[in-house]
C-alpha positions as CSV (number, residue, x, y, z in Angstrom):
1,M,0.0,0.0,0.0
2,L,2.8,2.5,0.9
3,G,4.6,1.7,-2.3
4,A,1.5,2.5,-4.3
5,V,0.9,5.7,-2.4
6,D,4.5,6.8,-2.9
7,R,4.5,6.1,-6.6
8,R,1.2,8.1,-6.9
9,R,2.7,11.0,-5.0
10,Y,5.8,11.0,-7.3
11,A,3.6,10.9,-10.4
12,A,1.3,13.7,-9.1
13,W,4.3,15.8,-8.2
14,L,5.7,15.5,-11.7
15,V,2.4,16.5,-13.1
16,S,1.7,19.5,-10.9
17,V,5.2,21.0,-11.0
18,Y,6.5,20.2,-14.4
19,Q,3.4,19.0,-16.3
20,W,5.7,16.2,-17.6
21,H,3.7,13.6,-19.6
22,W,0.7,14.7,-17.6
23,R,-1.8,13.0,-19.9
24,T,-0.3,9.7,-18.8
25,L,0.8,10.4,-15.3
26,L,-2.4,12.1,-14.1
27,P,-4.7,9.1,-14.6
28,L,-1.8,6.8,-13.5
29,S,-1.7,8.6,-10.1
30,A,-5.4,8.1,-9.7
31,V,-5.1,4.4,-10.5
32,L,-2.3,4.0,-7.9
33,E,-4.4,5.8,-5.3
34,F,-7.3,3.4,-6.0
35,A,-4.9,0.4,-5.7
36,A,-3.7,1.7,-2.3
37,F,-7.3,1.9,-1.2
38,L,-7.9,-1.7,-2.3
39,F,-4.9,-2.9,-0.3
40,F,-6.2,-0.9,2.7
41,F,-9.7,-2.4,2.3
42,R,-8.4,-6.0,2.0
43,T,-6.4,-5.5,5.2
44,V,-9.2,-4.1,7.3
45,S,-12.0,-6.3,5.9
46,G,-10.1,-9.4,7.2
47,H,-10.1,-8.1,10.8
48,R,-12.6,-9.7,13.2
49,P,-13.4,-8.8,16.8
50,Q,-11.8,-11.0,19.3
51,G,-12.9,-12.3,22.7
52,S,-16.4,-10.8,23.1
53,G,-18.2,-12.9,20.5
54,K,-20.3,-9.9,19.5
55,T,-21.6,-9.8,16.0
56,K,-23.5,-6.5,16.0
57,L,-21.4,-3.5,14.9
58,E,-21.4,-0.4,17.1
59,D,-22.7,2.8,15.8
60,W,-19.3,4.4,15.5
61,V,-18.2,1.6,13.1
62,F,-21.0,2.5,10.7
63,V,-19.9,6.1,10.7
64,V,-16.3,5.1,9.9
65,I,-17.7,2.9,7.1
66,T,-19.5,5.9,5.7
67,G,-16.2,7.7,5.7
68,S,-14.6,4.8,3.9
69,V,-17.4,4.9,1.2
70,G,-16.7,8.6,0.9
71,L,-13.0,7.9,0.3
72,L,-13.9,5.3,-2.4
73,L,-16.2,7.7,-4.1
74,T,-13.5,10.4,-3.9
75,L,-11.0,8.1,-5.6
76,L,-13.5,7.0,-8.3
77,V,-14.4,10.6,-9.1
78,N,-10.8,11.5,-9.1
79,F,-10.0,8.8,-11.7
80,G,-12.9,9.9,-13.9
81,V,-11.8,13.5,-13.8
82,T,-8.2,12.8,-14.5
83,L,-9.1,10.5,-17.4
84,F,-11.4,13.1,-18.8
85,L,-8.6,15.8,-18.6
86,A,-6.1,13.4,-20.1
87,L,-8.3,12.7,-23.1
88,R,-9.9,16.1,-23.7
89,G,-8.4,18.7,-21.4
90,T,-5.9,21.3,-22.3
91,S,-4.1,21.3,-18.9
92,P,-4.1,19.1,-15.8
93,E,-6.1,21.8,-13.9
94,I,-9.6,20.8,-12.7
95,P,-12.2,23.4,-13.6
96,A,-13.0,25.7,-10.7
97,D,-16.7,25.0,-10.5
98,F,-16.3,21.3,-10.4
99,D,-13.3,21.5,-8.1
100,Q,-15.5,23.3,-5.6
101,R,-18.0,20.4,-5.5
102,F,-15.2,17.8,-5.5
103,L,-13.6,19.4,-2.4
104,V,-16.9,19.0,-0.6
105,L,-16.8,15.3,-1.3
106,Q,-13.2,15.0,-0.2
107,T,-13.7,16.9,3.1
108,W,-17.3,16.5,4.2
109,G,-17.8,13.2,2.5
110,F,-14.6,11.4,3.5
111,L,-12.7,13.1,6.3
112,V,-15.5,14.5,8.5
113,P,-17.3,11.2,9.0
114,F,-14.0,9.6,9.9
115,V,-13.4,12.1,12.6
116,W,-17.0,11.8,13.9
117,G,-16.7,8.0,14.0
118,F,-13.5,7.9,16.0
119,S,-14.8,10.8,18.2
120,A,-17.7,8.6,19.1
121,K,-15.3,5.8,19.9
122,W,-12.7,7.7,22.0
123,L,-14.1,11.0,23.3
124,P,-16.5,9.5,25.8
125,V,-13.5,7.8,27.4
126,F,-11.0,10.6,27.1
127,L,-13.3,13.5,28.0
128,G,-15.5,11.7,30.4
129,L,-18.6,12.4,28.3
130,R,-22.0,10.8,28.7
131,P,-22.8,7.9,26.3
132,V,-23.1,8.9,22.7
133,R,-26.6,9.3,21.3
134,G,-26.1,6.6,18.6
135,R,-29.3,7.1,16.6
136,V,-28.8,10.9,16.5
137,L,-25.2,10.3,15.3
138,L,-26.4,8.1,12.5
139,R,-29.0,10.7,11.5
140,A,-26.3,13.3,11.5
141,V,-24.2,11.1,9.1
142,A,-27.3,10.7,6.9
143,L,-27.7,14.5,6.8
144,N,-24.0,15.0,6.0
145,S,-24.2,12.5,3.2
146,A,-27.3,14.2,1.8
147,G,-25.5,17.5,2.0
148,V,-22.5,16.1,0.0
149,L,-24.8,14.8,-2.7
150,I,-26.7,18.1,-2.9
151,A,-23.3,20.0,-3.2
152,F,-22.3,17.6,-6.0
153,A,-25.5,18.5,-7.8
154,G,-24.4,22.2,-7.6
155,W,-26.9,23.5,-5.1
156,M,-24.4,25.0,-2.7
157,I,-26.7,27.0,-0.5
158,A,-29.0,24.1,0.2
159,A,-25.9,21.8,0.6
160,S,-24.3,24.1,3.1
161,L,-27.5,24.4,5.2
162,V,-27.9,20.6,5.3
163,L,-24.2,20.1,6.2
164,V,-24.4,22.5,9.1
165,A,-27.6,20.8,10.3
166,G,-25.8,17.5,10.2
167,L,-22.8,18.9,12.1
168,I,-25.0,20.4,14.8
169,A,-26.7,17.0,15.2
170,A,-23.3,15.3,15.4
171,V,-22.1,17.7,18.2
172,Y,-25.4,17.0,20.0
173,S,-25.0,13.3,19.7
174,L,-21.5,13.4,21.0
175,R,-22.6,15.5,24.0
176,L,-19.6,17.7,23.7
177,L,-21.3,20.8,25.2
178,E,-23.0,19.0,28.0
179,P,-21.8,18.4,31.6
180,T,-19.4,15.5,31.7
181,E,-20.1,12.2,33.5
182,R,-16.6,12.0,35.0
183,P,-13.3,13.9,34.9
184,A,-11.4,13.9,31.6
185,K,-8.4,11.6,31.3
186,V,-5.5,14.0,30.9
187,K,-2.7,11.9,32.4
188,G,0.2,12.1,30.0
189,V,-1.2,15.0,28.0
190,H,-1.7,18.7,28.7
191,T,-4.8,19.6,30.8
192,S,-6.0,21.8,27.9
193,F,-6.7,18.7,25.8
194,P,-10.5,18.7,26.3
195,V,-10.7,22.4,25.5
196,F,-8.9,22.0,22.1
197,V,-11.1,19.1,21.2
198,R,-14.2,21.2,21.7
199,L,-12.6,24.1,20.0
200,A,-12.0,21.9,16.9
201,Y,-15.7,21.2,16.7
202,I,-16.4,24.9,17.0
203,W,-14.1,25.5,14.1
204,A,-16.2,23.0,12.1
205,V,-19.3,25.0,12.8
206,V,-17.5,28.1,11.7
207,A,-16.5,26.4,8.5
208,G,-20.1,25.4,7.8
209,T,-21.4,28.9,8.6
210,L,-18.8,30.5,6.3
211,S,-19.9,28.1,3.5
212,I,-23.5,29.3,3.8
213,W,-22.3,32.9,3.6
214,A,-20.0,32.1,0.6
215,A,-22.8,30.4,-1.3
216,S,-25.1,33.3,-0.7
217,V,-23.0,36.1,-2.2
218,Q,-21.2,36.8,-5.4
219,N,-17.4,36.9,-5.7
220,S,-16.9,35.0,-2.5
221,H,-13.5,33.3,-3.2
222,G,-12.0,34.6,0.0
223,I,-14.9,33.3,2.1
224,W,-14.8,29.9,0.4
225,G,-11.1,29.7,1.1
226,A,-11.6,30.7,4.8
227,S,-14.3,28.1,5.1
228,R,-12.0,25.3,3.8
229,H,-9.2,26.5,6.0
230,A,-11.4,26.5,9.1
231,L,-12.5,22.9,8.3
232,T,-9.1,21.4,7.3
233,V,-6.9,23.2,9.8
234,G,-9.3,24.4,12.5
235,F,-11.2,21.1,12.7
236,L,-9.3,18.3,11.1
237,A,-5.7,19.3,12.0
238,M,-6.6,20.4,15.5
239,M,-8.3,17.0,16.1
240,V,-5.1,15.4,14.9
241,F,-3.0,17.5,17.3
242,A,-5.2,16.8,20.2
243,I,-6.1,13.1,19.7
244,G,-2.9,12.2,18.0
245,Q,-0.7,13.2,20.9
246,R,-3.1,11.3,23.1
247,V,-3.2,8.0,21.4
248,L,-0.1,7.6,19.2
249,P,2.4,7.3,22.2
250,A,0.1,4.7,23.8
251,F,-0.2,2.7,20.6
252,S,3.6,2.7,20.2
253,G,4.6,0.6,23.1
254,M,2.8,2.5,25.9
255,R,5.2,5.4,25.6
256,L,4.6,8.7,27.4
257,L,4.4,12.0,25.4
258,F,7.8,13.7,25.6
259,S,6.4,17.2,26.6
260,T,2.9,18.1,27.5
261,K,3.9,21.8,27.5
262,L,5.1,21.4,23.9
263,M,1.8,19.8,23.1
264,F,0.0,22.9,24.4
265,I,2.2,25.4,22.6
266,A,1.9,23.6,19.3
267,T,-1.9,23.3,19.5
268,L,-2.1,27.0,20.6
269,F,0.0,28.1,17.7
270,L,-2.2,26.1,15.4
271,A,-5.4,27.7,16.8
272,F,-3.9,31.2,16.6
273,G,-2.6,30.6,13.1
274,C,-5.9,29.3,11.9
275,L,-7.7,32.3,13.4
276,L,-5.3,34.7,11.7
277,R,-5.6,32.9,8.3
278,V,-9.4,32.6,8.3
279,S,-9.9,36.3,9.2
280,S,-7.2,37.7,6.9
281,E,-8.3,35.5,4.0
282,I,-11.8,37.0,4.1
283,L,-10.6,40.6,4.6
284,A,-7.8,40.4,1.9
285,Y,-9.4,38.4,-0.9
286,Q,-12.7,40.2,-0.5
287,G,-10.9,43.5,-0.9
288,W,-12.1,44.9,2.4
289,V,-8.7,45.5,4.2
290,Y,-5.6,45.8,2.1
291,S,-3.2,45.4,5.0
292,A,-4.7,41.9,5.7
293,W,-2.5,40.6,2.8
294,A,0.5,41.0,5.2
295,W,-1.2,38.8,7.8
296,L,-1.4,35.8,5.4
297,P,2.3,34.9,5.5
298,V,2.4,35.4,9.3
299,S,-0.5,32.9,9.6
300,A,1.4,30.4,7.4
301,I,4.6,30.7,9.5
302,T,2.6,30.3,12.7
303,E,0.9,27.2,11.5
304,M,4.1,25.7,10.1
305,T,5.7,26.4,13.5
306,A,2.8,24.5,15.1
307,V,3.3,21.5,12.8
308,T,7.1,21.5,13.4
309,L,6.6,21.5,17.2
310,F,4.0,18.8,16.9
311,A,6.2,16.6,14.8
312,A,9.3,17.2,17.0
313,N,7.3,16.3,20.1
314,L,6.2,13.0,18.6
315,L,9.6,12.2,17.1
316,V,11.3,12.5,20.4
317,T,8.5,10.5,22.0
318,F,9.1,7.6,19.5
319,V,12.9,7.8,19.7
320,R,12.9,7.5,23.5
321,R,12.5,4.0,25.0
322,P,9.2,3.0,26.5
323,P,9.1,3.3,30.4
324,S,9.0,-0.5,30.7
325,T,12.4,-0.8,29.0
326,Q,14.1,2.1,30.8
327,V,16.5,1.2,33.6
């Protein structure tokens, strides 16, 4: 699987940077991506629960399956688009109108359900939340899927409204804003961990709200960009920063995170950089505040600093020996 993904990245890099033999390499990259998915599917489909004897799948599993279906559809659409461009296109660039719909499939159709599913699995334990409202979560996923299909049909205002409704239902089902049942498990991570998880979901609501605004006005490129950034960085990346530093050390031989303070600083930088980027992108690209153009590189540097600190913290964590092997 990794080999297929690496070859696809190399082909896509040649196409995007040099446009070298792009009519061949562009669809080839899509085929390699699809091959990687088939390897992934074959691996996970052979897994069976052990010990409990249960045959009924939990609700969070169905949510993750929905995300997997979204990934499959993303790869199939990607192959169709690249093949069309290779045969009839004048460049490897996807038309802007279709690209806008395709991005909704990639993010809301694939990545968002994945995060919801694993949130339903892990957050009640990590944050001490009350049990997830499973039926509400499944309805939220149904709304989300409907919103993606509506967006693909080109009705962006209706799609944005449905996606936000699904998101609000998901937050309600996860009980993120309700009193907790027990204290959060913050041993080994910074005590701000629950705050950043909730902040990530707030960013998702911001992303959905901005998409409604963008779909309702003309010349809204800056608002669309801010919406995508709020979703990809504010929601998805912040969940990776929060949950990743919580589970990855434990999954790698029960290691302890190298520095909880570094975890806090990295996630804080990410949150501030996202706030700066979302606000400046609207103000600059919409032509409302010219000086906001100068904030954009500052936001990029701030977010890259956050990613560097995050990676360094995990790298040192993995290099160090687990506590059980230390003398």
